[in-house]
N, C-alpha and C positions, 0 to 999 in steps of 0.2 A: 503493499499499500504506499510506503514513503516515497518507493522509487518510483513508482505510478504518478505522485505528486511531484516529485523532482522532475522527472521526464516531462511531464504535461508542462510546467514552470518553464522549463529550458526550451520546449518547443515553442511555447507562446513567445518567450524572450527572442527568439530567433527570427521569429516572425514579424515581431515588431521592428527589431532591427532591420531585415530585409525591406520591409515596407517604406521605410524611411527612404530608401534609395528610390524607390519609385516616383516619389514627388518630383514634380517638374511641372512644366506648363498645361494650363487648362486644355482640355482636349479640343475646346472650340478657339483656342487661339492659333491665328495663322503665322506661319513661318515663310518669309519670303526667301526662295531661294536664288532669284536673280538679283544683282548689283552690277552696277556699271564696269566690274572690275571680274566678275565672275568669283569672287572670293570665296565661296561655299563649294566649288567644283573643283575636282581634279581631273585631269585630261588623260586618257592613255589613247596614242594613235598606233593603228598598226603600220602596215607599209606604204611607202609612196609609192602607189602603183603607177604603172605605164598604161598608155591606151590598151597595149596588146596584151595586157594581163590575161594568163590562161587558168588561174587557180594554183599555181605551184609557188614555192616559195621562190621570191624575186633574186636574181643572181646579178654579181656585175660582170664586167667585161673578162673578169678571169674565171668566171664559174663559182667565185664564192658566194654564199649565201649573204644578202644585205639586211643589216639589222632593223627591226621597226623604228619607226620614229620615237616612240616611248611616250614616258610623261612630260610633254610640253604641248602646248599649242601651236604646233606648226602652220606657217602661214596664216596666223588667224583663222583657222576653220571655225572656231566657235568666237561670236563675238555677240554684243548687244545693241539693238537698235531700241529706239523710242518712237512708238506709235500710240497717237491719241493719249498720251501722257502714262503710257504702260510700257514696262520693260520688257524686251522680245527676244528670246534666244534666236540669233541666226547660225544657221549651219551652211556653211559652204562645201 
């Protein structure tokens, strides 16, 4: 009986502790994901394909695999434009 009470109290304490971490924004509060500098976004771009891309890994003139562009906004593929006072994500 004593173990059961201690176990129940420990479980209750753990649940209270974990619920403390779930506090956050009100479910109805809106979070804007677009700003003029796209600071809430991370980019990963694959290969810089040529018009003749056939689905295989692109290779250079020596036959070596070309690395993907990676984590950068190469040639501003993603940008923000303003239309009717709203920010709009533009993908080129």
